[in-house]
Every structure is written in structure tokens, then in C-alpha cells.
N, C-alpha and C positions, 0 to 999 in steps of 0.2 A: 503494499499499499504505499509508500514513499515515504510514510514517517513510522518506520516501524524503530527506530531508537527511540522516540519518545514514549513507547509504550512498554510495558512487560507483557509476559504470557499471559497475563489476567486480564489483560485491556484496559489498565488502572495506568495512571501516569506514573513516570518515575520521579522521585526524590519532589513530589510536591506536597503540601499538607493542605486542607480543603481551607482554610483559614488564611495560607499564604497573599490571595488576592483582595482579602478584605480591609478595608480602609479601617483604623481605627477610630471611633468618635472622637473628636476633641473635648477636652473635658475643660472645665472651667477653675481655675484655680482660686479655691477658697479665700478669701482674706479673712484673718482674724477677727473675732468680735471685737467692736472697739469697745476701749476703756478708758474709762473717765479719771484720770487722778485728782479726784477731787476728796478733800477730807472728810467725810460724812460726818463725825462729830463736829468739826470745825462749822462747818454748815447749819448744825440744828442749836450750835451753841448761838449762833449769830441770829436765828429766828427767834430764837426765846430771849435773847437779849432785845432784840427789838421788839416783841409783844408784850415783854413784862417791864422791860427798864425805862427801854427811848419814847414808846407811847405812852405811857402813864406819865412822864413828863412833859412831854410837847401838851398833852390836855392842862396839863397842872398850869406850864408856861402861859397856855394859851386864856386860862381861867374858867376852862371848862367843869 
């Protein structure tokens, strides 16, 4: 048949794997989760200070 060297006696291709011609699916590189470098205790302390110290002092200073 002209291409006898590319086939073995069973009729399968020699030296090929079924997945050889399959293209690999491109994968998206997952970025790491964003992290906030914020001191949570410092933020909570600031909120508490504003609510319980600064706001009452402002109310007192404004005469309410």
C-alpha cells in the first residue's frame, strides 16, 4: 500500500499515542487571593474611640 512503514502488522500507527495530536487546554494562572495588610485591632480601636470619645466631646462642645 505505499505507506507500509507507518503501520505495523495490527494496522495501528507505530510510535503514536492517542493524545499526541491533542492540544493542551490553556489554563488561567490563578492569582493569589488579595490580602489587606490592615491592623484590624487598630481599626476597631479607632472606631470605638470616635464613637465613645470624639463624638461625645463634639456634642458637648457644640452644646447639644
